[in-house]
N, C-alpha and C positions, 0 to 999 in steps of 0.2 A: 350477475351482480349489477345493481343499479348504479347510476352515476353518483347519486348522493351517498350511497354506501361506500363507493370507491374513494370519494372525496373525504369522507369521515375517517376511513382507514389510513389514508395518506396523511391527514392531519395528526392522527393519533401516533403514527410512526414517526412523524417529525417531532412531536412533543417528546416522545420516548428517546429519540436520538439526541435531542437537545439536552435532556436531563442526564443522559449517559456521558455526553461530552462535558457538561458542567461538573459531573462527579469526578472527572479525571483532573480537574484543576487543583493544584496544591492549595491547602487551606492557609498556610503561612507563607506569604510572599518572601522573596529573597531579601527585600529591604528590611525585614524585621530583625535580621541578624545584626544590622548596623544601627538599630534604633537608638538615638541619643548620642551617637558618636560625635556628631558635630558640636553638641553642647559641651561634651567632655573636652574636646579639642580646643574650643574657644576658652574654656576655663583655664586650661593649661597654658595657653598662649598669653593670657592676661595676668597670670600669677607671677609676681616679681621673684619671690623667694619661696619655693614649695616647702622648704625646711624651716620656715620662720618660727613655727611653734616649738621646735627643738632647740632653738638658740638659747644660750644661757644669758647673754647680754642683750638687754632691750634698748633700742634706740628710741628716745622720746623723752617725755617728762615724767616726773615721779607721780605717785598716786595722789598726794595731797594737792599738788598744783593742778592736776587733771580734774580733781573733784571740784576745786574752786572755779575752774574755767567753765565746767558744766553748770554749776550753780549760777554764775554770772550770766551765762547764755540763757538759761531758763527764766531768770528774773528780768531779762531784757524784754521779754514778751509781756510780763505783768506790768511793768512801768516803762513803756516806750518813750524814747526821747521826743520832745515836741517837734512837730513838723512845721517848717516855715511855709507860708502861703507861696504858691508857685509864681505869683505875679511880682513878688518883691525882688527876687534874684540877687539879693544882697546889696542893692543899690540904695535903699531907703534908710540907711543908718545915719 
């Protein structure tokens, strides 16, 4: 057997061995079982009252007042209040 042929066979055996070892690696790593767990835990820690949607009594303002507040908020962008020049600082009155 020539040296070139021996070298080729050794390389082929190495490639085959590497493929066999790679085939034994699990396709789903262990961390897949806990994927998203940190996000769910953070959401639970930041939730003040998990049963808030089931409460009968609502703490806050009524619908009409809330609607008017939203309308005033949106209109504040249409007609912004005049901005004083920064160099006056309220002294020039």
